[in-house]
FIFI-566746 format. One record per residue: y, x, z negated of N, C-alpha, C in turn. Coordinates in Angstrom, 3 decimals. Atoms other than C-alpha are relative to their C-alpha. Layout:
<rs>
- n.py  n.px  n.pz  ca.py  ca.px  ca.pz  c.py  c.px  c.pz
- Y  X  Z  Y  X  Z  Y  X  Z;
...
</rs>
This chain:
<rs>
- n.py  n.px  n.pz  ca.py  ca.px  ca.pz  c.py  c.px  c.pz
- -0.709  1.131  1.206  4.630  4.477  -18.261  -1.726  -1.026  0.171;
- 1.367  1.157  0.925  1.703  1.125  -19.745  0.679  -0.577  0.938;
- 0.217  0.676  -1.245  0.050  -0.167  -16.761  0.093  -1.660  -1.045;
- -0.338  1.899  0.338  1.403  -4.498  -17.203  -1.311  -1.011  0.058;
- 1.354  0.665  -0.668  -2.327  -5.438  -15.207  -1.289  -0.019  -1.364;
- 1.220  -0.073  1.660  -4.740  -4.125  -18.516  0.886  0.606  -0.940;
- -1.873  0.022  1.828  -1.616  -3.145  -21.225  -0.656  1.303  -0.230;
- 0.264  -0.601  1.627  -4.639  -0.568  -22.116  0.272  1.682  1.027;
- -0.265  -1.583  -0.881  -4.117  2.649  -19.005  1.668  0.128  0.027;
- -1.448  -1.475  -0.465  -1.351  5.273  -18.883  0.024  0.179  2.296;
- 0.948  -0.003  -1.571  -0.479  5.268  -14.648  0.497  1.328  0.316;
- -0.145  -0.308  -0.398  -0.020  8.311  -13.285  0.297  0.376  1.896;
- -0.251  -0.008  -1.852  0.916  9.504  -9.265  -0.965  0.511  0.912;
- 1.464  0.037  -0.702  -0.997  9.093  -6.719  -0.033  -0.086  1.195;
- 0.004  0.649  -2.095  -1.903  8.000  -3.074  -0.999  -1.821  0.081;
- 0.235  1.956  0.212  -3.114  3.821  -2.413  -0.777  -0.002  1.525;
- -0.205  -0.052  -1.732  -4.754  3.194  0.800  0.132  -2.295  -0.279;
- -0.454  1.780  -0.368  -2.985  -0.795  1.274  -0.166  -0.428  1.479;
- 0.894  0.831  -0.971  -4.581  -3.582  3.266  0.772  -0.934  -0.168;
- -0.646  1.164  -0.257  -2.647  -6.355  4.951  -1.385  -0.934  0.715;
- -0.023  0.748  -1.165  -4.082  -9.369  6.629  1.254  -0.668  0.525;
- -0.630  1.299  -0.162  -2.346  -11.687  9.059  -0.725  -0.655  1.690;
- 1.377  1.219  -0.772  -4.788  -14.042  11.146  -0.658  0.823  -0.134;
- 1.275  -1.061  -0.688  -7.031  -12.128  12.958  0.037  1.343  -0.430;
- -0.642  -0.913  0.563  -5.468  -9.194  12.093  -0.320  0.955  -1.231;
- 0.375  -0.586  1.062  -6.306  -6.620  9.398  1.406  1.616  0.215;
- -1.343  -0.485  -0.321  -3.213  -3.874  9.250  -0.895  1.105  -1.514;
- 0.114  -0.466  1.112  -4.581  -0.814  6.851  0.667  1.106  0.148;
- -0.637  -1.285  0.096  -2.239  1.857  5.678  -0.620  1.113  -1.242;
- 0.545  -0.701  1.727  -3.227  5.169  3.573  1.325  0.733  -0.249;
- -1.018  -0.884  0.173  -1.843  7.430  1.997  1.540  -0.450  -0.640;
- -1.152  0.434  0.035  0.542  4.980  0.563  0.830  0.628  -1.841;
- 0.022  -0.553  1.206  2.412  7.170  -2.591  0.433  -1.178  -1.297;
- -0.385  0.797  1.035  2.416  4.779  -5.992  -0.350  0.527  -1.185;
- 0.517  -0.535  1.409  2.060  5.215  -9.789  -1.309  -1.092  0.313;
- 1.681  0.415  -0.453  -1.658  4.364  -10.155  -0.800  -0.127  -1.814;
- 0.884  0.360  1.715  -3.560  2.915  -13.669  -1.281  1.210  -0.022;
- 0.964  -1.196  -0.662  -5.653  5.834  -14.368  -0.671  -0.884  -1.009;
- 1.702  0.733  0.369  -8.154  2.899  -16.757  -0.060  -1.045  0.339;
- 0.311  1.570  -0.696  -7.961  -0.256  -14.132  0.829  0.446  1.691;
- 0.080  -0.657  -1.824  -6.566  1.880  -10.468  0.305  -0.929  0.076;
- -0.852  0.896  -0.591  -3.983  -1.369  -10.641  1.494  0.996  0.587;
- -0.861  -0.517  -1.588  -1.097  0.351  -7.232  1.295  -0.664  -1.279;
- -1.686  0.279  -0.303  2.901  0.697  -8.115  0.589  -0.111  0.568;
- -1.275  -0.821  -1.979  4.551  0.971  -5.047  2.003  -1.146  -1.238;
- -1.460  0.103  -0.610  8.837  1.513  -5.562  0.565  -0.763  0.998;
- -0.900  1.115  -1.002  11.397  -0.708  -3.958  0.081  0.889  1.218;
- -0.654  -0.094  -1.206  11.727  1.649  -1.342  -1.369  -0.298  0.781;
- 1.149  -0.295  -0.396  7.988  2.749  -0.591  -0.956  -2.463  0.396;
- 0.058  1.417  -0.695  7.808  -1.196  -0.873  0.199  -0.969  1.101;
- -0.610  -0.047  -1.887  9.798  -1.953  2.164  -0.173  1.120  1.268;
- 0.831  -1.500  -1.010  8.390  0.966  4.362  -0.584  -0.959  0.348;
- 1.396  0.637  0.140  5.298  -1.406  3.430  -0.230  -0.623  1.430;
- -0.138  0.636  -1.209  6.491  -4.254  5.178  1.102  -0.152  1.152;
- -0.953  -1.207  -1.245  8.531  -2.373  7.682  -1.758  0.438  1.119;
- 0.796  -0.530  -0.714  5.057  -0.362  9.114  -0.615  -0.953  -0.040;
- 0.832  0.147  0.113  2.805  -3.476  8.262  1.041  -1.172  1.496;
- -0.697  0.569  -1.532  5.726  -5.498  11.006  0.016  0.217  0.970;
- 0.304  -0.866  -1.403  5.757  -3.097  13.991  -1.721  -0.324  0.252;
- 1.175  0.793  -0.820  2.260  -3.625  13.521  -0.726  -0.325  0.930;
- 0.715  1.179  -0.880  1.645  -6.511  14.108  0.689  -0.301  1.850;
- -0.600  -0.092  -1.756  3.622  -6.075  17.283  -0.644  1.022  0.638;
- 0.234  -0.430  -1.003  2.434  -3.522  18.765  -2.111  0.519  0.049;
- 1.654  -0.031  0.461  -2.001  -3.685  17.889  0.248  -0.721  1.124;
- 0.875  0.016  -1.164  -4.171  -4.061  20.423  -1.038  -0.933  0.120;
- 1.512  0.327  -0.010  -7.129  -4.724  18.366  0.292  -0.403  -1.051;
- -0.407  0.225  0.583  -7.837  -6.315  15.541  -0.508  0.632  -1.467;
- -0.808  -0.817  1.616  -7.597  -3.481  12.804  0.268  0.859  0.487;
- -0.706  -1.599  0.045  -5.146  -1.164  12.331  0.221  0.978  -0.828;
- -0.632  -1.722  1.171  -4.752  2.353  10.444  0.601  0.817  0.567;
- -1.174  -1.624  -0.549  -1.964  4.143  10.107  -0.505  0.728  -1.190;
- -0.170  -1.728  1.292  -1.025  7.218  7.843  0.987  -0.956  -0.327;
- -2.098  0.743  0.861  1.965  5.891  5.563  0.984  1.377  0.298;
- -1.002  -1.192  -0.763  5.065  7.996  6.562  2.418  -0.466  -0.953;
- -1.680  1.259  0.788  8.848  7.464  4.238  0.558  0.123  1.642;
- -0.018  0.290  -1.511  10.611  6.343  7.146  1.474  0.951  0.321;
</rs>
């Protein structure tokens, strides 16, 4: 698909690292499947992936014992 951000590049399947910040906590989720623009790098996540990311971030916020938490993405 054509990138809606830069309007130049086409997207292709890849993996992206996503970072959430909640107060003093930083949550990093690696290897998230996405469509990524070849020109600007803008990632696009499907609805199921977005829902899973939100769930992982919420769960991680409750589990965190430090200010930085790194997790690998895994489909539900």
